[in-house]
C-alpha positions as CSV (number, residue, x, y, z in Angstrom):
1,M,40.1,-38.6,34.0
2,K,38.4,-40.5,31.4
3,K,34.8,-41.6,33.2
4,Q,34.2,-45.4,33.2
5,I,31.0,-46.7,31.8
6,R,29.0,-48.9,34.2
7,R,28.2,-52.4,32.8
8,L,25.2,-54.5,33.9
9,K,25.5,-58.0,35.2
10,F,23.0,-60.3,34.0
11,S,23.9,-62.8,36.4
12,V,22.7,-61.2,39.3
13,S,18.7,-62.0,40.8
14,D,15.9,-59.7,39.3
15,D,16.1,-57.5,42.8
16,A,19.7,-56.8,42.5
17,L,19.7,-55.5,38.5
18,R,16.6,-54.0,39.5
19,K,18.7,-51.8,42.3
20,S,21.9,-51.5,39.8
21,L,19.3,-49.9,36.8
22,R,18.0,-47.3,39.4
23,K,21.4,-45.8,39.8
24,M,22.5,-45.6,36.1
25,Y,22.0,-42.8,33.7
26,A,20.1,-42.9,30.4
27,Y,23.4,-42.5,28.2
28,D,25.0,-45.8,30.0
29,L,21.5,-47.6,29.8
30,V,21.7,-47.0,26.0
31,L,25.4,-48.3,25.8
32,N,24.7,-51.6,27.8
33,Y,21.7,-51.9,25.6
34,Y,23.9,-52.0,22.7
35,E,25.8,-55.0,23.6
36,M,23.0,-57.2,25.2
37,R,21.8,-60.7,24.0
38,D,17.8,-60.8,23.6
39,E,17.2,-62.4,25.8
40,E,18.9,-60.1,28.4
41,K,16.9,-57.4,26.5
42,V,13.5,-58.9,27.3
43,R,14.7,-59.1,31.1
44,F,16.1,-55.5,31.0
45,L,12.8,-54.4,29.6
46,K,10.9,-56.1,32.3
47,L,12.6,-54.5,35.2
48,I,13.6,-51.4,34.3
49,P,11.3,-48.2,35.7
50,M,9.3,-46.7,33.1
51,E,10.9,-43.0,33.9
52,Q,14.4,-44.6,32.8
53,L,13.2,-46.3,30.0
54,T,11.7,-42.8,28.7
55,G,14.9,-41.4,28.9
56,M,17.0,-43.8,27.4
57,F,14.4,-44.6,24.7
58,V,14.7,-40.6,23.4
59,E,18.4,-41.5,22.8
60,L,18.4,-44.3,20.7
61,P,18.3,-44.5,17.2
62,F,14.7,-45.3,15.2
63,E,15.4,-49.3,14.6
64,L,16.2,-50.1,18.3
65,Q,13.5,-47.8,19.6
66,E,11.3,-49.8,17.3
67,E,12.4,-52.9,18.3
68,I,11.8,-51.7,22.1
69,L,8.3,-51.4,21.2
70,E,7.9,-54.7,19.9
71,L,9.3,-56.0,22.7
72,L,7.0,-54.2,25.5
73,D,3.5,-55.6,26.0
74,S,0.7,-53.5,25.1
75,D,0.2,-51.9,28.1
76,F,3.7,-51.1,28.7
77,R,4.2,-49.9,24.9
78,K,1.2,-47.5,25.2
79,G,2.4,-46.0,28.5
80,L,6.2,-45.3,27.5
81,F,4.8,-43.6,24.1
82,N,2.3,-41.1,26.2
83,R,5.0,-40.3,28.4
84,L,7.3,-38.9,25.6
85,P,8.1,-35.4,24.8
86,T,5.6,-34.7,21.7
87,D,8.6,-33.6,19.5
88,E,10.1,-37.0,20.8
89,I,7.2,-38.7,19.4
90,K,6.7,-36.7,16.2
91,E,10.5,-37.7,15.2
92,F,9.8,-41.2,15.9
93,V,6.5,-41.5,13.9
94,E,8.0,-39.4,11.1
95,A,11.0,-42.3,10.7
96,A,8.3,-45.0,10.8
97,D,6.9,-46.2,7.1
98,E,3.9,-44.7,6.5
99,D,1.5,-47.7,7.0
100,E,3.2,-48.3,10.1
101,R,2.4,-44.5,11.4
102,D,-1.5,-45.1,12.0
103,R,-0.9,-47.9,14.5
104,Y,1.8,-45.9,16.3
105,L,-0.3,-42.6,16.8
106,A,-3.0,-45.0,17.8
107,L,-1.4,-45.6,21.2
108,L,-2.0,-42.0,21.9
109,S,-4.7,-40.1,23.2
110,K,-6.9,-38.5,20.1
111,V,-5.5,-34.8,21.4
112,R,-2.1,-36.0,21.1
113,A,-2.3,-38.0,18.1
114,K,-3.8,-34.9,16.2
115,T,-0.8,-32.9,17.6
116,I,1.4,-35.1,16.3
117,R,-0.1,-35.2,13.3
118,L,-0.1,-31.3,12.6
119,L,3.9,-31.2,13.3
120,L,4.2,-34.1,10.5
121,A,2.5,-31.4,8.4
122,Y,5.4,-28.9,8.6
123,H,8.0,-28.6,6.0
124,E,11.1,-30.3,7.3
125,D,13.1,-27.3,7.0
126,F,10.3,-25.0,9.1
127,A,11.1,-23.8,12.4
128,A,7.5,-25.8,13.8
129,S,8.7,-29.1,12.6
130,I,11.1,-29.1,15.4
131,M,8.7,-27.3,17.9
132,S,7.5,-29.1,21.1
133,T,3.9,-28.3,22.1
134,D,4.6,-29.2,25.9
135,F,4.5,-25.9,26.9
136,F,2.5,-24.1,29.9
137,T,0.6,-20.9,29.7
138,V,-1.5,-19.0,32.5
139,A,-3.8,-15.9,31.7
140,L,-2.8,-12.0,32.1
141,D,-5.7,-11.8,35.2
142,M,-4.1,-14.2,37.5
143,T,-2.5,-13.2,40.4
144,V,0.9,-14.7,41.6
145,K,-0.5,-16.8,43.8
146,E,-3.0,-18.4,41.4
147,I,-0.3,-19.1,38.8
148,T,1.7,-20.7,41.3
149,N,-0.9,-23.2,42.5
150,H,-1.6,-23.3,38.5
151,V,1.5,-24.3,37.9
152,I,1.8,-27.3,40.8
153,T,-1.0,-29.1,40.3
154,K,-1.9,-28.6,36.4
155,S,1.7,-28.7,34.8
156,R,2.3,-32.4,33.4
157,E,5.5,-34.2,33.6
158,N,6.9,-33.2,30.2
159,D,5.8,-29.7,30.2
160,Y,8.6,-27.1,29.8
161,I,8.1,-24.7,32.5
162,D,11.4,-23.0,33.3
163,L,9.5,-20.2,31.2
164,I,5.7,-19.8,31.5
165,Y,4.1,-18.2,28.9
166,V,1.3,-15.4,29.8
167,I,-2.0,-14.9,27.2
168,D,-5.0,-12.4,27.2
169,A,-8.3,-13.7,26.9
170,D,-8.3,-14.3,23.1
171,G,-5.3,-16.7,23.9
172,R,-2.7,-14.1,22.1
173,L,0.8,-14.2,23.4
174,V,1.5,-11.1,25.8
175,G,4.8,-12.1,27.6
176,S,6.7,-14.5,29.6
177,I,7.5,-15.1,33.0
178,E,10.5,-17.2,34.4
179,L,10.0,-20.0,37.1
180,K,12.3,-18.8,39.6
181,Q,11.1,-15.0,39.1
182,L,7.3,-16.5,40.0
183,I,8.4,-18.7,43.1
184,I,10.3,-15.4,44.9
185,A,7.6,-12.9,43.7
186,R,5.1,-11.6,46.6
187,G,1.8,-13.7,46.1
188,D,0.2,-10.2,46.0
189,A,2.4,-8.8,43.2
190,E,0.9,-7.6,39.5
191,L,1.5,-10.3,37.1
192,S,2.4,-7.4,34.6
193,L,5.1,-5.6,36.5
194,I,7.3,-9.3,36.9
195,M,6.6,-10.9,33.7
196,E,8.8,-9.8,30.6
197,K,7.5,-9.1,26.9
198,S,8.1,-11.8,24.2
199,E,10.3,-9.5,21.8
200,H,11.7,-12.7,20.2
201,V,9.2,-14.8,18.7
202,L,9.0,-17.0,15.5
203,S,6.5,-17.8,12.7
204,A,5.2,-21.0,11.7
205,G,7.1,-20.6,8.4
206,D,10.4,-19.2,9.5
207,S,13.3,-21.9,8.7
208,I,15.1,-23.6,11.5
209,E,18.2,-21.6,10.8
210,H,16.5,-18.8,11.3
211,A,15.1,-19.9,15.1
212,I,18.9,-21.3,15.7
213,K,20.2,-18.3,14.9
214,T,18.2,-16.3,16.9
215,V,18.4,-18.6,19.9
216,Q,22.1,-18.3,19.8
217,D,22.4,-14.5,19.1
218,Y,20.1,-13.8,22.3
219,D,21.4,-16.5,24.5
220,L,17.1,-17.5,24.9
221,R,16.4,-20.6,26.8
222,A,13.3,-21.3,24.5
223,I,11.3,-19.2,21.8
224,P,7.5,-19.3,21.1
225,V,6.3,-20.0,17.5
226,L,2.9,-18.3,16.7
227,D,0.8,-18.4,14.4
228,D,-0.8,-15.2,12.0
229,S,-3.1,-14.6,15.3
230,N,-0.1,-14.3,17.5
231,R,-1.9,-17.3,19.5
232,I,1.1,-19.8,20.5
233,L,1.8,-23.0,18.2
234,G,4.9,-24.4,20.4
235,I,8.1,-23.9,21.7
236,I,11.8,-24.3,20.4
237,T,14.4,-25.0,23.2
238,A,17.8,-24.2,23.7
239,D,18.2,-28.0,23.7
240,D,16.0,-28.3,20.6
241,V,18.4,-26.0,19.1
242,L,21.6,-28.0,20.4
243,D,20.4,-31.2,18.8
244,E,20.0,-29.3,15.4
245,I,23.5,-27.8,15.4
246,I,24.9,-31.4,16.5
247,D,22.8,-33.3,13.9
248,G,23.9,-30.5,11.2
249,A,27.5,-30.8,12.5
250,D,27.7,-34.4,12.4
251,E,25.7,-34.1,8.5
252,D,28.7,-31.7,7.4
253,Y,31.5,-33.8,8.9
254,R,30.2,-37.0,7.0
255,K,30.1,-34.7,3.8
256,M,33.2,-33.9,4.3
257,A,34.8,-37.0,4.8
258,L,32.8,-38.1,1.9
259,L,30.8,-41.0,4.1
260,N,27.5,-42.0,3.5
261,E,25.3,-41.9,6.4
262,H,25.2,-44.4,9.2
263,E,24.1,-45.0,12.9
264,D,25.8,-46.0,16.2
265,Y,24.6,-49.8,16.1
266,L,25.4,-50.6,12.4
267,S,27.9,-53.6,12.3
268,A,31.6,-53.7,11.3
269,F,30.1,-55.4,8.2
270,A,27.4,-53.0,7.5
271,R,29.3,-49.9,7.4
272,S,31.7,-51.7,5.0
273,K,29.2,-52.4,2.8
274,Q,27.8,-48.8,2.3
275,R,31.4,-47.5,1.5
276,L,32.6,-50.2,-0.8
277,P,30.9,-49.3,-4.1
278,W,32.8,-46.4,-5.1
279,L,36.0,-47.8,-3.6
280,M,35.8,-50.9,-5.8
281,I,35.3,-48.4,-9.1
282,A,38.3,-46.4,-7.6
283,V,40.4,-49.5,-7.6
284,V,39.4,-50.6,-11.3
285,M,40.3,-47.4,-11.9
286,N,43.8,-47.4,-10.8
287,L,44.3,-50.9,-12.8
288,V,43.4,-48.6,-16.0
289,I,46.0,-46.3,-14.5
290,A,48.6,-49.0,-13.8
291,S,48.2,-50.4,-17.8
292,L,47.8,-46.3,-19.1
293,L,51.2,-45.6,-17.2
294,S,52.8,-48.9,-18.5
295,V,53.7,-46.9,-21.6
296,F,56.2,-44.4,-19.6
297,E,58.4,-48.0,-18.3
298,A,61.3,-47.0,-20.6
299,T,61.3,-43.5,-19.5
300,L,61.3,-44.8,-15.6
301,A,64.0,-47.0,-16.6
302,Q,66.2,-44.3,-17.7
303,V,65.1,-41.6,-15.5
304,T,65.2,-43.4,-12.3
305,A,65.0,-39.5,-10.4
306,L,61.3,-39.3,-11.5
307,I,60.6,-41.6,-8.4
308,L,62.3,-39.1,-6.2
309,F,59.6,-36.2,-7.3
310,Q,56.5,-38.3,-8.0
311,P,55.0,-38.1,-4.2
312,L,55.4,-34.3,-4.3
313,I,53.7,-34.0,-7.8
314,L,50.7,-36.4,-6.4
315,G,50.3,-35.2,-3.3
316,M,50.2,-31.4,-3.8
317,A,47.6,-32.4,-6.6
318,G,45.3,-34.1,-4.3
319,N,45.9,-31.4,-1.8
320,I,44.5,-28.6,-3.7
321,G,42.0,-30.5,-5.1
322,T,40.5,-31.4,-2.0
323,Q,40.7,-27.7,-0.7
324,A,38.2,-26.9,-4.3
325,L,36.4,-30.3,-3.6
326,A,35.2,-29.4,0.0
327,A,34.4,-25.8,-0.8
328,T,32.0,-26.8,-3.4
329,I,30.5,-29.8,-1.7
330,L,29.9,-27.2,1.4
331,G,27.9,-24.5,-1.5
332,L,26.1,-27.2,-2.4
333,H,25.1,-28.7,0.8
334,L,24.2,-25.2,2.0
335,E,22.1,-24.6,-1.2
336,S,24.4,-21.8,-1.8
337,F,24.2,-22.5,-5.7
338,E,21.0,-22.0,-8.0
339,K,19.7,-25.4,-9.1
340,K,20.6,-27.0,-12.5
341,K,22.6,-23.9,-13.2
342,I,26.6,-23.6,-13.2
343,P,27.7,-21.4,-10.5
344,K,29.8,-19.3,-12.9
345,R,31.1,-16.8,-9.8
346,H,32.1,-19.7,-7.7
347,V,34.1,-21.5,-10.3
348,G,36.0,-18.5,-11.4
349,R,37.0,-17.9,-8.2
350,E,38.0,-21.4,-7.5
351,V,39.9,-21.5,-11.0
352,A,41.6,-18.3,-10.1
353,V,42.6,-19.5,-6.6
354,G,44.0,-23.0,-7.9
355,A,46.1,-21.1,-10.7
356,M,47.3,-18.6,-8.2
357,N,48.4,-21.3,-5.7
358,S,49.7,-23.7,-8.5
359,L,52.0,-20.9,-9.9
360,I,53.5,-20.2,-6.2
361,L,53.9,-23.5,-5.2
362,A,55.2,-25.3,-8.7
363,G,57.9,-22.4,-8.2
364,L,58.9,-23.3,-4.9
365,S,59.1,-27.0,-5.8
366,M,61.4,-25.6,-8.8
367,A,63.7,-24.4,-6.4
368,V,63.5,-27.2,-4.3
369,A,64.3,-29.9,-6.8
370,Y,67.1,-27.9,-8.3
371,L,68.9,-27.5,-5.0
372,F,68.3,-31.3,-4.0
373,L,69.6,-32.3,-7.5
374,S,72.7,-30.3,-7.5
375,L,73.9,-31.6,-3.9
376,I,72.6,-35.2,-4.6
377,P,73.0,-36.2,-8.5
378,T,71.0,-39.0,-9.0
379,G,71.5,-39.5,-12.6
380,T,73.2,-38.1,-16.0
381,Q,70.2,-35.3,-16.4
382,D,70.7,-31.4,-15.9
383,P,69.5,-30.8,-12.9
384,L,68.1,-27.3,-14.7
385,T,66.0,-29.4,-16.7
386,F,65.1,-31.8,-14.4
387,S,63.5,-28.9,-12.2
388,F,61.9,-27.5,-15.0
389,V,60.2,-30.6,-15.9
390,V,59.0,-30.6,-11.8
391,L,57.9,-26.8,-12.4
392,I,55.4,-27.8,-15.2
393,A,54.5,-31.1,-13.9
394,V,53.3,-29.6,-10.1
395,F,51.6,-26.7,-12.0
396,G,49.7,-28.6,-14.2
397,A,48.9,-31.4,-12.0
398,M,47.5,-29.0,-9.6
399,F,46.0,-26.7,-12.0
400,V,43.8,-29.4,-13.4
401,S,42.9,-31.6,-9.6
402,S,41.4,-27.6,-8.6
403,L,39.6,-27.8,-11.3
404,M,38.4,-31.0,-11.0
405,G,37.5,-30.5,-7.3
406,V,35.2,-28.0,-8.8
407,M,33.7,-29.6,-11.9
408,I,32.9,-33.3,-10.5
409,P,30.6,-32.6,-7.6
410,L,28.6,-30.0,-9.8
411,T,28.7,-32.9,-12.5
412,L,27.3,-35.4,-10.2
413,D,25.1,-33.1,-8.3
414,R,23.3,-32.2,-12.0
415,F,22.5,-35.8,-12.6
416,E,21.2,-36.5,-8.8
417,I,24.2,-38.6,-7.8
418,D,25.2,-37.7,-4.2
419,P,28.5,-35.6,-4.4
420,A,29.7,-36.2,-1.0
421,T,29.1,-40.2,-1.8
422,A,30.8,-40.4,-5.0
423,S,33.5,-37.5,-5.9
424,G,35.8,-38.5,-2.9
425,P,37.1,-41.8,-4.5
426,M,36.4,-40.5,-8.4
427,M,38.6,-37.1,-7.3
428,T,41.6,-39.5,-5.9
429,T,41.7,-41.6,-8.6
430,M,41.4,-39.1,-11.4
431,N,44.0,-36.7,-9.6
432,D,46.7,-39.5,-9.8
433,L,45.8,-40.4,-13.3
434,V,46.0,-36.7,-14.6
435,A,48.9,-35.8,-12.3
436,L,51.3,-38.8,-13.3
437,L,50.4,-38.6,-17.2
438,I,51.6,-34.7,-17.1
439,Y,54.7,-35.9,-15.0
440,F,55.6,-38.5,-17.1
441,G,54.9,-37.1,-20.5
442,I,56.6,-33.7,-19.6
443,A,59.8,-35.7,-18.7
444,T,59.7,-38.3,-22.0
445,M,59.3,-35.2,-24.1
446,M,62.2,-33.9,-21.9
447,F,64.5,-36.4,-21.7
448,M,63.5,-39.2,-24.8
449,L,62.7,-37.2,-27.3
């Protein structure tokens, strides 16, 4: 059963509204915030408890996070910023303009601000760029009782304590102990007997993809990131990995759908503005196609049966072109091809696949066209001759379309134009042009000359 989202009622008193806020989850608060008017946002931020505001803040897009910080007074803003996990602060500051970063970092303590600057220094493809420094360590020579007391008294709200990391006198990682194991252990138990050695670790230079694969392959809840001296720089949790997977899947989907990036808060007008330019180009190209095809007016008047098989020609050309386009854009996105060079192996393989599929489907289309025209005559043309026109048209249109599906994104990428944005409209329009020129051109030569 679909869950109903609870809606806030701003017609009630402050006490009633505050009571409603305490019962709501961060996700519900985010959905409500999207729909609030400016005066409602001001009232909402005055009444919401800090703990709930923190949970809601990390779920919002950057622009709305920035809006909230501007609406809060200086003390509340500083309190909110200091309650955020370091990885969330890093992500926010990274999205801000460079001249704004120092202003946001000034809200933090000197130690946390220094930590955020260090995280920002890592390349976005490195695992260290998504790590959190909110982990908890204990000394190897501590007893279970001492560790338990240490966790209770010293751990901070944002610290990840599901796994507690054990370090030696020099600060090097020795192993880890689960919080559950610590709770059920005897107070006098030796730490070395209940802790586990850290077999799976990352270095600061490891890629995010390697971190994701390691966490997935070994079903880890968290994995430490170490420096060259085996000291912990930070940790990457399963939640961090899940966020990266979701972000990657969203980006891949947009690229495969050939859409520009957009945020949920954008209006229909803003989203339309993002997608409109290439569609406008497609309109112009289609008008050009219409004028070019006008030369076949006499052919269409004499051979009306051509209209019956036009959707087949266009549809098959579009389908095979889309497959080649998707495979090529995915290869570009995953950086499977060497920069500035034509991937000959990929092009050769796609051309071979296109040729085989085009030939098989052209033969099948010819058989279907012959059977149809034999059973339901639609003109004076010989069914065998007409079906042969369909054979050549389907094969030619599909083969050229598959070739364009490979070459268009590669060409756009070489000229540093985003192939995921531009390829779709261009591909669709050029497919139609080539397919119809081949189809009507063959028919004109067969029946009109």
